[in-house]
C-alpha positions in Angstrom: -6.5 28.7 -4.5 -8.7 25.7 -3.7 -8.5 22.2 -5.2 -11.2 22.9 -7.7 -9.3 25.7 -9.4 -6.0 23.9 -9.8 -4.6 23.8 -13.4 -3.2 20.6 -14.9 0.3 21.7 -13.9 -0.5 22.6 -10.3 -0.8 20.1 -7.5 -2.2 20.3 -4.0 0.1 20.3 -0.9 1.6 16.8 -0.6 0.9 16.7 3.2 -2.8 17.5 2.7 -3.1 15.1 -0.2 -1.1 12.5 1.8 -3.8 12.7 4.5 -6.5 12.1 1.9 -4.7 9.1 0.3 -3.9 7.6 3.7 -7.6 7.8 4.8 -8.7 6.3 1.5 -7.0 2.9 2.2 -6.4 2.5 -1.5 -2.7 2.1 -1.3 -1.6 -0.8 1.0 2.1 0.2 1.0 1.3 3.7 2.3 -1.1 3.6 5.2 -0.2 6.8 7.0 0.0 10.4 5.8 3.8 10.6 6.1 4.3 7.6 3.8 1.8 9.0 1.3 3.4 12.5 1.4 6.8 10.9 0.9 5.6 9.1 -2.2 4.1 12.4 -3.5 7.2 14.4 -2.9 9.5 11.8 -4.6 7.0 11.5 -7.4 6.8 15.2 -7.9 10.6 15.3 -8.2 10.3 12.7 -11.0 7.6 14.8 -12.8 4.7 12.5 -11.8 1.3 13.8 -10.9 -0.1 12.9 -7.5 -2.1 9.9 -8.5 0.7 8.4 -10.6 3.0 8.9 -7.6 0.7 7.0 -5.3 0.0 4.2 -7.8 3.4 3.9 -9.5 5.8 4.3 -6.6 5.9 1.6 -4.0 7.5 1.4 -0.6 9.3 -1.9 -0.4 11.5 -2.7 2.6 11.6 1.0 3.5 12.7 2.2 0.0 10.7 3.8 -2.8 10.7 1.7 -6.0 9.4 2.8 -9.4 6.8 0.5 -10.9 7.9 -1.3 -14.1 5.1 0.4 -16.2 6.4 3.8 -15.1 10.0 2.9 -16.1 8.8 1.6 -19.4 6.7 4.7 -20.1 9.6 7.0 -19.1 11.9 5.2 -21.7 9.2 5.6 -24.4 8.5 9.2 -23.5 12.1 10.3 -23.5 12.3 10.7 -27.3 15.9 9.5 -27.2 15.4 5.9 -26.0 13.1 3.1 -26.8 12.9 -0.7 -26.2 11.5 -3.8 -27.8 10.5 -6.8 -25.7 9.8 -10.4 -26.3 8.4 -12.5 -23.5 6.4 -15.5 -22.5 5.9 -17.3 -19.1 9.4 -18.6 -19.0 11.6 -15.7 -20.3 11.6 -12.0 -21.1 14.2 -10.3 -23.2 14.3 -6.5 -23.8 16.4 -4.8 -26.4 17.2 -1.2 -25.4 17.6 1.3 -28.2 19.0 4.8 -28.6 18.2 6.7 -31.7 17.1 3.3 -33.3 20.4 1.5 -32.5 20.7 -1.3 -30.0 22.6 -0.2 -26.9 22.0 -3.3 -24.8 19.9 -6.4 -24.2 18.6 -7.7 -20.8 17.1 -11.1 -20.3 15.3 -12.6 -17.2 14.1 -16.1 -16.9 12.1 -18.1 -14.5 15.3 -19.9 -13.5 16.9 -16.5 -12.7 13.9 -15.6 -10.6 14.1 -18.9 -8.7 17.9 -18.4 -8.2 17.1 -14.9 -6.7 14.6 -16.4 -4.3 11.6 -14.9 -6.0 8.4 -16.9 -6.4 5.4 -15.5 -4.5 1.8 -15.4 -5.6 2.5 -12.8 -8.3 5.2 -15.0 -9.8 2.8 -17.9 -9.9 -0.2 -16.0 -11.3 1.6 -13.5 -13.6 5.0 -14.8 -14.6 5.1 -12.9 -17.9 4.4 -9.6 -16.2 6.9 -10.3 -13.4 9.6 -11.2 -15.8 9.0 -8.0 -17.7 9.2 -6.0 -14.5 12.5 -7.5 -13.5 13.9 -7.2 -17.0 13.0 -3.5 -17.5 
């Protein structure tokens, strides 16, 4: 079966796709085929399609990390869990829910980020998004 006849539930071989993604240069954290294939294999195990695996999984200090938007989507998609968030550029608080009832609250502040040694360009440019990512 060739790539043009794949159904929505089928995916190409991760090594072959890894080669394509590596050559594309679109994903700075995965520059070679082995890194790309690893992201594809891990993502497949999580039920992600190949593009979402490349875009939503990141290799940070040799470990695969799930992007905050994928974590948030997985919570919403579960049908059992949900969350509500309140955030600004100084603080993010997320209330986690199970069957509509609060099961926990997590809060991250700019002060927490500074204490953890975080503060690169993304923290300066997008503090609200970075706080949400840490909080989720």
